[in-house]
N, C-alpha and C positions, 0 to 999 in steps of 0.2 A: 504494500500500500504506500502511496506517496503522500506527501504533505498537502498536495493539491486536493486530495480526497477528503481532508478534514475540513468540515464546514466552518465558516467564520463564526457562526452562532456557537459552535462548540468551543472554539478558541476563546470567545468572549466569556463563556461560562468558566473556563479554566482560569482566565485572568481575574474575573470577579472573585472566584474562590481564593486565589492567591492574595489578592489585594485585601480581602476582608480578614483572612485568618493568618497569613504568614508574612506578608510584606509590609513593613512599616515605613522605611525610608525610600525604598526602590519601587514604589508603586508605579503601575503603568496607567497613565491618565488618558482620558478620552478614547477608550478602546472601542466603544460601540460605534463611533462615527468615523473611525480611521480605516484605511485600506488593509486588507489581510496581509499583504507583504510587509507592511510596517509592524503589524502585530507579531508576525513571525520573527522579524528582526529584533524586537524587544524581548521576545521569549528566548531567543538565542543568547542574550546576555546573561540569562539566568539558568538556562538548560542547554545541555548537549543533546541535540535532536538527531535521532538515527531512524531512518526508514528501512523497513524490511518487508518481506512478502505478506505478513499477516497484519501488521499495524505500524504505528509510529511510536518510538520510545522517547520520553522526555526524562533524561537523567540529570539530576540537579548538580550544578557546579558549586553551589553554596550549601553547606551542610544542613541547615535546618529545614530546607525545602524537601517535600516528599517527591518520590519517583512516580511519574505518571506514564501511562500507556494508553493509546487510543486504538481500539479494536472494534470492528463491527458496529460502528456508530455509537460506541459507549466508552466511558473512561474507566480505567483501572488505576487505583492509587495503592502503591506498594503491593501489587498483586491481587488486591481485593476490589470487586466491582463497587463503584461509587456513583451516586447521582449528584452532579454538580448543580448549583443554583442557576436558574434561568433569569432571575431578576434579583435586585438588592433586597426585596422583601422576603425572599426565601433564605437569606443569610441569617443565621441565628448565632448569637454570642454563646460562648461556652459556659457562661455563668448559669448555674442551676440552683434554684431556690426550692428547698423542701418545705412544704407546708405541713407542720405537725404541731402538736401541743407543746407549749413552752411554759415553764414555771419560773417566775421571777421572785427572788427572795430579797427582802429588805432588812 
């Protein structure tokens, strides 16, 4: 599979996921209105992109970033199938609040 087979919409989902969860200072801006070749150039700064017969591998060049693979119209993150967000509304912070009874002592 070549990188040309990866849809721009899927690349935008990957960038949205990275911007929201992993990238603080190296965020990729205005990705939804830019050309696909510019998005690939920006991703090449963060990932080593390798195309093979089955899919496209995105191997991180910076340690905290996860490894991604695009196969059969879907994304794999570190070997596990993952559904990336299609919009910013689908991004959820990792803070989890547990609602349970609490006792306060004075």
